[in-house]
C-alpha positions in Angstrom: 23.1 4.1 6.7 19.3 4.3 6.3 17.7 7.7 6.6 14.0 8.2 7.0 11.9 11.3 6.5 10.2 11.9 9.8 7.0 13.9 9.5 7.1 14.9 13.1 10.6 16.3 12.8 10.0 17.6 9.2 13.4 16.3 8.1 15.3 13.2 7.1 16.9 11.5 10.1 19.2 8.6 10.5 17.1 5.6 11.4 18.0 4.1 14.8 15.5 1.5 16.1 14.7 1.4 19.7 16.0 -2.2 19.9 19.1 -2.9 17.8 18.3 -5.3 14.9 14.6 -5.1 15.4 12.0 -2.8 13.9 8.4 -2.4 15.1 6.1 -0.8 12.5 2.4 0.0 12.5 0.4 1.2 9.5 -3.2 2.3 9.4 -5.1 -0.2 7.2 -8.5 -0.4 5.7 -12.0 0.4 6.8 -13.7 -2.6 5.3 -17.0 -1.6 4.0 -16.3 -1.8 0.2 -13.7 -2.9 -2.3 -10.3 -1.2 -2.1 -9.6 1.4 -4.7 -6.4 2.1 -6.5 -5.5 4.9 -4.1 -5.4 2.3 -1.3 -3.0 0.3 -3.4 -0.7 3.3 -3.4 -0.6 3.5 0.4 -0.4 -0.2 1.0 2.2 -0.6 -1.8 4.4 2.1 -0.3 4.6 0.5 3.1 5.0 -3.0 1.6 8.2 -1.6 0.0 9.4 -0.1 3.3 8.7 -3.5 5.0 10.7 -5.4 2.3 13.7 -3.0 2.5 13.8 -3.1 6.3 13.9 -6.9 6.1 16.5 -6.9 3.3 18.6 -4.6 5.4 18.8 -7.3 8.0 16.2 -6.2 10.5 13.7 -8.4 12.2 10.5 -6.6 11.4 7.2 -6.8 13.2 4.7 -5.2 10.8 1.2 -4.5 12.1 -1.5 -3.3 9.7 -5.0 -3.0 11.3 -8.5 -3.5 10.0 -11.3 -1.1 11.1 -14.2 -3.5 11.2 -16.7 -1.2 13.1 -17.5 2.2 11.8 -20.4 4.3 10.6 -19.9 3.5 6.9 -19.8 -0.3 7.7 -23.0 -0.1 9.7 -24.7 2.0 6.9 -23.6 -0.3 4.1 -24.6 -3.4 5.9 -28.1 -1.9 6.5 -28.4 -1.0 2.8 -27.6 -4.6 1.9 -29.7 -6.2 4.5 -26.9 -8.1 6.1 -25.1 -7.9 9.4 -22.0 -5.7 9.9 -20.0 -8.9 10.6 -21.1 -10.5 7.4 -20.2 -7.4 5.4 -16.7 -7.3 7.1 -16.0 -11.0 6.5 -16.9 -10.6 2.8 -15.0 -7.4 2.3 -11.8 -8.7 4.0 -11.8 -11.7 1.7 -12.2 -9.5 -1.4 -9.4 -7.1 -0.2 -7.0 -10.0 0.4 -7.7 -11.4 -3.1 -7.0 -8.0 -4.7 -3.8 -7.3 -2.7 -2.4 -10.7 -3.5 -2.5 -9.8 -7.2 -0.4 -6.7 -6.4 2.2 -8.9 -4.7 1.8 -7.4 -1.3 3.3 -9.4 1.5 1.0 -10.0 4.4 1.8 -8.1 7.6 3.0 -9.9 10.7 -0.2 -9.1 12.5 -3.6 -7.8 11.1 -5.7 -7.0 14.2 -9.4 -6.1 13.9 -10.8 -3.3 16.0 -13.6 -5.4 17.4 -11.0 -7.8 18.9 -9.6 -5.0 21.1 -12.7 -3.2 22.5 -11.8 -4.1 26.1 -8.4 -2.4 25.6 -10.1 0.7 24.2 -12.4 0.9 27.3 -9.4 0.5 29.6 -7.4 3.3 27.8 -10.4 5.6 27.9 -10.8 4.9 31.7 -7.1 5.9 32.2 -7.5 9.1 30.2 -10.5 10.0 32.3 -8.6 9.3 35.5 -5.8 11.6 34.3 -8.2 14.5 33.5 -7.6 14.2 29.8 -11.0 12.9 28.9 -14.6 13.2 30.2 -17.9 11.4 29.9 -20.8 13.5 28.6 -24.4 13.2 29.7 -25.3 11.6 26.4 -23.2 8.5 27.0 -20.3 9.6 24.8 -16.8 10.0 26.1 -14.5 12.8 24.7 -10.8 13.6 24.8 -10.2 17.0 26.2 -7.7 18.3 23.6 -6.6 21.4 25.6 -5.5 19.1 28.4 -2.7 17.7 26.3 0.1 20.3 25.9 1.6 18.7 22.8 -1.5 18.7 20.7 -0.7 19.9 17.2 3.0 19.0 17.1 2.5 16.5 14.2 0.4 18.8 12.0 2.4 21.8 13.0 -0.6 23.9 13.9 -1.5 25.7 17.0 -4.8 24.8 18.8 -6.3 28.1 17.7 -5.5 27.3 14.0 -6.8 23.8 14.1 -10.4 23.0 13.0 -12.4 19.9 13.4 -11.3 17.7 10.6 -12.2 14.4 9.0 -14.5 12.2 11.3 -14.4 14.8 14.0 -18.0 15.5 15.0 -18.9 18.8 16.6 -21.9 18.7 18.9 -23.3 20.5 22.0 -22.0 17.8 24.3 -18.4 18.8 23.8 -16.6 21.2 26.1 -14.5 22.4 23.1 -15.1 22.1 19.4 -11.7 20.4 19.0 -12.5 17.6 21.5 -12.9 14.2 19.8 -14.9 11.1 20.6 -13.3 8.1 22.4 -16.5 6.2 23.0 -19.9 6.5 21.2 -23.1 5.7 23.0 -25.1 2.9 21.2 -27.8 3.8 18.8 -30.8 1.4 18.3 -29.9 -1.5 16.1 -26.2 -0.9 16.0 -23.5 -3.3 17.2 -22.4 -2.3 20.7 -20.3 -3.4 23.7 -20.7 -2.9 27.4 -18.7 -0.1 29.2 -18.8 2.0 32.4 -20.7 4.6 30.3 -23.3 2.2 29.0 -23.6 0.2 25.8 -21.6 1.7 22.9 -18.7 1.3 20.6 -15.2 2.9 20.3 -14.4 6.0 18.3 -12.1 5.6 15.3 -8.9 7.2 16.7 -8.7 5.1 19.9 -8.5 1.9 17.9 -5.0 2.4 16.6 -3.6 3.5 19.9 -4.8 0.3 21.5 -4.0 -2.1 18.7 -0.5 -0.7 18.2 0.2 -0.9 21.9 -1.1 -4.5 22.1 1.3 -5.8 19.4 4.2 -3.4 19.6 4.2 -1.8 23.1 3.5 1.8 24.1 6.7 3.0 22.4 7.7 1.8 19.0 9.7 2.7 15.9 7.6 3.6 12.9 4.0 4.6 12.4 2.7 5.1 8.8 -0.2 5.9 6.7 -1.5 8.3 4.0 -0.7 11.9 4.4 -4.4 12.7 4.9 -4.1 10.9 8.2 -1.7 13.3 9.8 -4.6 15.3 11.1 -6.8 14.5 12.8 -6.2 10.8 13.1 -2.5 10.6 13.9 -2.5 13.8 15.9 -5.3 12.3 18.0 -3.4 9.0 18.4 -0.4 10.9 19.8 -2.7 12.7 22.2 -4.3 9.5 23.4 -1.2 7.3 23.7 1.2 10.0 25.1 -1.7 11.4 27.2 -2.2 7.9 28.7 1.4 6.9 29.2 3.3 10.2 29.6 6.1 9.2 27.2 6.9 9.2 23.5 4.5 7.1 21.4 6.4 6.7 18.1 9.9 7.7 17.0 9.4 8.0 13.2 6.1 9.1 11.6 5.9 8.3 7.8 3.3 9.4 5.4 2.9 8.5 1.7 1.8 10.9 -1.0 -1.7 10.6 -2.7 -2.6 8.9 -5.9 -4.3 11.6 -7.9 -6.8 11.6 -10.7 -6.9 14.9 -12.6 -4.9 16.6 -10.0 -7.2 15.7 -7.1 -6.7 13.0 -4.4 -8.5 9.8 -5.4 -11.1 8.9 -2.7 -14.4 7.4 -2.3 -15.8 10.5 -0.7 -15.0 12.5 -3.8 -16.4 9.8 -6.1 -13.2 10.0 -8.3 -11.9 6.5 -7.9 -11.3 3.1 -9.6 -11.4 -0.1 -7.6 -8.4 -2.3 -7.7 -10.7 -5.0 -9.0 -11.7 -3.0 -12.0 -8.1 -1.9 -12.9 -7.0 -5.6 -12.7 -9.5 -6.5 -15.4 -7.5 -4.5 -17.9 -4.0 -4.5 -16.5 -1.6 -7.0 -15.0 -1.2 -6.6 -11.2 2.6 -6.3 -11.4 2.2 -3.4 -13.8 0.0 -1.7 -11.3 2.6 -2.3 -8.6 5.3 -0.9 -10.9 3.3 2.3 -11.4 3.4 2.8 -7.7 7.0 1.7 -7.1 8.6 3.9 -9.8 7.6 7.0 -7.8 9.0 8.0 -4.4 6.6 7.1 -1.7 6.2 10.7 -0.5 5.5 12.0 -4.0 2.1 12.2 -5.5 1.3 9.7 -8.2 -0.9 10.6 -11.1 -3.2 7.9 -12.3 -4.4 7.4 -15.9 -4.7 4.5 -18.3 -2.0 6.1 -20.3 0.4 6.1 -17.4 -0.5 2.5 -16.6 0.3 1.5 -20.2 3.6 3.3 -19.8 4.3 1.4 -16.6 3.5 -1.8 -18.3 5.9 -0.9 -21.1 8.7 -0.3 -18.6 8.0 -3.6 -16.9 8.0 -5.3 -20.3 11.5 -3.9 -20.9 12.8 -5.4 -17.7 11.2 -8.8 -18.3 12.5 -8.8 -21.9 16.0 -8.5 -20.6 15.5 -11.8 -18.7 13.6 -13.8 -21.4 16.7 -15.3 -23.0 18.5 -16.2 -19.8 18.1 -19.5 -18.0 15.9 -19.6 -14.9 17.6 -19.8 -11.6 17.5 -23.1 -9.8 17.6 -21.2 -6.5 17.4 -17.5 -5.7 20.8 -16.0 -6.2 22.3 -14.0 -3.4 22.8 -10.3 -4.0 26.4 -9.2 -4.5 26.1 -6.0 -2.4 29.7 -5.0 -3.2 29.0 -4.7 -7.0 28.5 -1.2 -8.5 24.8 -1.8 -9.4 23.9 -3.2 -6.0 25.8 -0.5 -4.2 23.9 2.2 -6.0 20.6 0.4 -5.6 21.3 0.2 -1.8 22.2 3.9 -1.7 18.9 4.8 -3.3 16.8 2.7 -0.9 18.8 3.9 2.1 17.9 7.4 1.1 14.4 7.4 2.5 13.4 4.4 0.4 14.0 6.2 -3.0 12.4 3.6 -5.3 12.6 6.0 -8.3 16.4 5.9 -8.2 16.5 2.2 -7.4 14.3 1.4 -10.4 16.7 3.5 -12.6 19.5 1.1 -11.6 17.3 -1.8 -12.6 16.9 -0.3 -16.1 20.6 0.2 -16.4 21.2 -3.5 -15.5 18.5 -4.5 -18.1 20.3 -2.5 -20.8 23.6 -4.1 -20.0 22.0 -7.6 -20.0 20.5 -6.9 -23.4 24.0 -5.9 -24.7 26.1 -8.5 -23.0 23.7 -11.4 -22.6 25.3 -11.9 -19.1 23.5 -14.6 -17.2 25.1 -13.6 -14.0 24.0 -10.0 -14.4 20.5 -11.2 -15.3 20.5 -13.2 -12.1 21.5 -10.1 -10.1 18.8 -8.0 -11.8 16.2 -10.5 -10.8 17.6 -10.7 -7.2 17.6 -6.9 -6.7 14.1 -6.6 -8.3 12.9 -9.2 -5.9 13.6 -6.7 -3.1 10.9 -4.6 -4.6 8.5 -7.5 -5.3 9.2 -7.4 -9.1 10.4 -9.7 -11.9 9.8 -13.1 -10.1 7.6 -14.7 -12.8 8.8 -16.6 -15.8 9.6 -13.9 -18.4 7.9 -15.6 -21.3 4.8 -16.3 -19.2 4.7 -12.7 -18.1 5.2 -11.2 -21.6 2.6 -13.5 -23.1 0.1 -13.3 -20.2 -2.0 -10.6 -18.6 -5.6 -9.8 -19.0 -7.1 -10.7 -22.4 -10.0 -8.7 -23.8 -12.6 -10.0 -26.2 -10.7 -8.4 -29.1 -7.4 -10.1 -28.3 -6.0 -13.5 -29.2 -5.5 -16.4 -26.9 -2.1 -18.1 -26.8 -3.2 -21.0 -29.0 -4.5 -18.6 -31.6 -1.3 -16.7 -31.6 0.8 -19.8 -32.1 -1.4 -21.0 -34.9 -1.1 -17.6 -36.7 2.7 -17.5 -36.2 2.8 -21.0 -37.9 0.6 -19.7 -40.7 2.9 -16.7 -41.1 6.0 -18.9 -41.3 4.4 -20.9 -44.1 3.5 -17.7 -45.9 7.1 -16.5 -45.7 8.4 -19.9 -46.9 6.1 -19.5 -49.9 7.4 -15.9 -50.4 3.8 -14.7 -49.8 5.0 -11.6 -48.0 1.7 -9.8 -48.3 0.0 -12.6 -46.3 2.9 -12.6 -43.8 2.5 -8.8 -43.3 -1.3 -9.2 -43.0 -1.0 -11.8 -40.2 1.6 -9.6 -38.4 -0.8 -6.6 -38.6 -3.8 -8.6 -37.6 -1.9 -9.8 -34.5 -0.8 -6.3 -33.7 -4.3 -5.0 -33.8 -5.2 -7.8 -31.4 -2.6 -6.7 -28.9 0.2 -9.1 -29.9 3.7 -8.0 -31.0 5.9 -10.4 -33.0 9.7 -10.4 -32.6 11.8 -12.2 -35.3 15.2 -13.4 -34.2 17.9 -16.0 -35.0 16.0 -18.5 -32.9 12.7 -17.9 -34.7 9.7 -15.8 -33.9 8.6 -14.9 -30.4 5.7 -12.9 -29.2 4.4 -10.7 -26.3 1.4 -8.8 -25.4 1.5 -5.2 -26.4 
């Protein structure tokens, strides 16, 4: 029985979809003005795992992850580069997809762009005005009247008097209340804009997700996710907009992932303490980055450092090493869910997607494969790991692959040096044999001697 930690209820709850056998899930995606950083990989990777497990549990899943393609940062960056906002967005989306593919993220069912749904945002804003929950200011902006929605603050757990204007909430003289937030922004000269009853302008950030989620999933759906920094004001404002418009529950389960941290602080572009996914992938294999994310529970903070990435790679190496002497599967093996390992793996994942405990089961299986050489168990290890998006490459190709720096040896060089070492050993020139081994080790290559000869892997 799957349990999910519901941020709104502040407890784990048994998961019951609105429609039996079907799950509708919305996750706040990227604002596409620059390359994604590794903190974004943490959030996207967390919900990729949730998506995969829901699917593995037999649900038909509709997964929507939006793209914010109109926003102040996009307009500013496009202006700095002397290109249009649309040109910047098109370029950045392509770069994002290239990076995420290397982290083995599945594409969502739908990936709507905000600019495709402006008419719906205008329509929702009109409904909110008609209900007395929004108002048009004399400067052409439209604001949500927070105090006209009795449930405001229920997600963040704060009273109206405790709440302060948060991220992306602009306080200005045109608001009736400092907590009111913008639904529609009047156009500024040279900015992209759309027609509306209040003049040319563009939507505010919060209204985008209310409209895009409703378009693809309906006005009441199962799961809404995002980083824990989105609880307030973004998700709080989404609830106010959607429930204020329709007068019924918006989302049943709110899920938020923990931050990826650098030196104890949340990694973010605004703080300037971030590494792009692109830069990290120059030095580390994408699956190792994915493993760093997966081996921690999605609600826990994840510390980032090169040392921890090396440790994650070493752990992934151990799992692949267990598979390297087993024959490849001609077809993907079905999982034997009644086996002890699979039962414990499932129990971990059903406990609020506890990947940390699920990965521990994989390591147990790898240890037993190393001891027994069981091809059947190796097949089950690969099948369970596939649920997490792991261990699907040829083990030897993985162990000998990965990014190669200028100080490391290519595969052909390694094979030539192994051959030279073999000749040295035949000649009993053990000093030369040891020198070659040490040279390779300094170049990031580990030799492993066995009954079948010498194999190698990247350190």
